[in-house]
N, C-alpha and C positions, 0 to 999 in steps of 0.2 A: 652595081651602084647607078643609080639613076643620073643623069646629066640633065635633068629637068630643073629650071630655076625656080625656087620657092620664094614666095613673098614673106618676109619677115620684118616686122616694125622695129626700128630702134629709135626710142622716143628721143633720147637726149644723149649728147656726146660722152657723158661720163658713165652711161649704163653698161653694165656687164651682163645683161640679160636683154633678149629680144622676145618679140612675141609672134608666134606663128598666127599668120593672118589668113592666108588664102585656102588652106585646108589642112587636114590632119596630114601631119609629116611621118614617113615610115622611117624605121632605121636604115641608115646608110643613103638617104636622099640628100642630094647636095642642097646647101641653104646659102643663099646669096642675099646680104642686106648691105647696101652700101660698100664699104670697103671689105667687108667680112665675106668670106667665102670658105666654107668647111661642111663636114658631113654630120648628119644628125646622128648621135649615137643611141639614141633611144626613140620610139615612138612618141611623137609629141601632138596632143590634141589642138584643134584649132583654138586660139585664144590663150593657150598656155605659153609660158615661159621657157627659153632656153638659154644655156649658156654662151655668151659671145666669146668668152676667154674663160682660163681656169680661174676656178675660184678656191682658194685654200679653205680647210676645214677652219671654222671660226671667222672665216672672211665675211665682209660685207656684201649682200646682194643689193645692187642699185638699180632702180627703175625710176624714170621721171628726173633723174639726176639726183635722186634722194635714197637713202639707205631704207629698204623695206623688210629686211630681214638679216639673219645670220647663217651661214652654211653649217648644217649639222657635220656634214662629211665633206670631203673634198669633191668638187663638182668639176668635171672636164667639159671643155669647149664642145659643144653640141649635145651635152646632156640636158634631159628634161630637168626643169628647177620647179620644183613644188613642194608640198607640205611634206614628203617622204625625205627631202634633204635639206630643208630651209626651216630655221626656227622663227616663228613669227615673234617680233620684238615690239609689236603695236602697243601692247599694255605696258611694257616697262617704259617706253618712250612717253607716253601718256603720264606715267607717274613722275618721271624725271621732269616733264615740264611743269607739272603742279608744283614742284618742290623748288621751282626756280622763282 
């Protein structure tokens, strides 16, 4: 495991995902973002999201302090968070707001 600190952006205190900023993260690299310190469980491309905490299957994915998706599967802290494990709920939210 690398002991190099990697820059990960956490936008809002409610967020359960951060964004890899400095470079592509390799599996097993140490991730440090504010109070968070853990190991990346997957390779994570620059600009992509990674879980800051465990997210249960069906749980909300939160970025900017807002819900941006729903976990298709359980996501562990340090895992890549992307279309393979997150359901896009943008369309359903837009339809809900039209009904309100």
